[in-house]
C-alpha angles and dihedrals in degrees: 000000000000120000094248089055091055089050092048091049092051097048092044088068090053089071088076091075093049091040092059090051094047102035095098094054098070098150100049121108114286110275117223104201124193115268097355096052117187096332095113089060092056093048091046090056099034094114090060100025096145094053089043091057089047091053091046092053089054095047101039104027136265094292119046132180110221115202115206132183115312118261094018135107087256096058093111125013126165117212118193139180095174109124092209090055089050091049089050093050099042101037122004096046097019094137091058096053119071139149097285131217097293099048098083092049093048093044096037091137089070091058113182095339123130096271091061097043130100137183122002096352090055093048092051094048092046092051091053093047092046092055091050099043093047092050110119094222091055092052091049091049092048092050091050092049091052092047092050093048092047095047099041103033123007100045095043091049092050089046090056091049093049092050092054097040089238123173110237133194093225092187090060092046092051092046090055091046095052091042090057093045092049093049092048093051098036103036105020100244139081114232089195095226086158104063126213091238126058092218092058096066110128135161115271116203098212093049093050089045091072095061090047090053090048090052090052092054093057092041090057090054093054104050132047116276092237090062100048090042089054089049090051091050092048092040096229137133121357092349091061090052088047094056093051090047092051091051092050093048095045091049090054093045091052087062091047092052092048090053092048092050093050096051115122123234094268093062129062143172138179095267093050091047091050091051090051092047089053088053094235114162122205094263090051095051093078090056090048096044092122093052091050093048093046089050090050091052091051093048091050093046093050097049106035123045096027094057095043092047091049091050092048093056090043093054092045093052094045093046090053093047107057093179090060091046091052092052092051092050092048091050091051089050091051097047109027132057107259099207102133097219095048101038100101097039089050094055096112124171088247091058093043089055088062092059095091097158091050089051090050091049091053090049090049093051090049090049092057096034110027108189091226101044098192143013129217125215138164128202117235091208129024114273146178116237121218087253087064094250117141116229119198121214113281093010110150108245120191126189115195115220090184093056093043090058088058100049115112089203087068104030105022135248091307092057092126092053121098099234118158089180090075087074097053126078127218087261091058096253131127112266112231112232117191111257092236087064099037096037102164088120096038122247142251123016091340094056112140115280090202097056095111092043090051093052092048092051095044093047093048094050094041096049094043094049097041091047091055104033149033110224116215121189110228110255112260094014111143116226116196137140118272119234096251144111088254115054101240125157113270097221099028121250110282113196144156122218132215125186116257118233109214 
């Protein structure tokens, strides 16, 4: 470790003294102390970091220069919630903004998968994935997998829980559901993490591993690299948890990869199709084992936690706004066959497209609770943002999706209100909002390839569950964002279900 890193590590601990003096003055202007900069403020507000950034953007403007400890990778970070800056970064000057030198170290779990790639490699990988995800047969297969899992597993399990008046952690249930769906589509088999019987729910190490890894990614953004690297070397704290989680996940993915490789010609999955697109023969797969595993991690990361987190926030918002719930149910009645026994199997994409209010409600929940609450970019060359701020080469630049969804300059004075109607025109059509304003699915060339898939899955699960059940949040249960790279609920989502009488 270089001398300046030892110095940085030493002085970082000095903030504790100043922190104890300052801790009771939470609403004063941000102090920028010598050597340690503004780091104490971040650590003081780490438990509510997303709301803290939102408050900061309101108090100090839409673009803020954060000063971290000297001689660290946090020495100068720019945080913005300005949509024109985001448009500039993601589209107009896209070629100048990449991952930066720290990204691969922070997101090491993603390896050489698409989320960690830049330039030509990224373009090639994206083109391959685009051709597979937009394939009609894949969409049909995905829809059938979701219908089967809903009909045979999720709805019966929720039915059991409603009969017994059981308290459920709906976030955990949805995470298991999306994990199974992602594995079925990506790897060609269903691990059955969501059991068929409510009483058979048990903790699964490789499912829980994902949320631990997500926590680590945000943690590494919030403290100097020299500190979390030292923790990794000593195997203490969050880095120790991270290592165990990686081992659990890699062990599971090794089994997934083996199953995908051994599939006969009549069966297929995304991973197998990707391997074929890359032109890898069986004897080459051993040499490219890391590529295959990294690809598997990226597929799992894209299709699991983001969907389950989005659904959790959606159900919480709908369950606490009965007027919205009533409108969704009425829309389903008007546009879908309401024969109880055929409801789920008749949930075609064509019928889901008619559920405009449901679509607007999902967009509104993603506006307030974007599943990826911030993005991280670095300019290759120095630049001037539309806000007038100068950005030096390789400066870490963060745009907060969470804070942007709460800015009245973008969404109006009622920006904090849950209002699906803001997405629907007088003609009853979805209002198009530029992606650099509603950035839940990113913007520009890196916009999310799985956007359409996400909406299909969320609409199918939402309509099936709301048609069958009333969702009641357990009295006294605290709902708040978790400190993680994916916006999960900190304390889970404890609910009781009652059957809906249509």
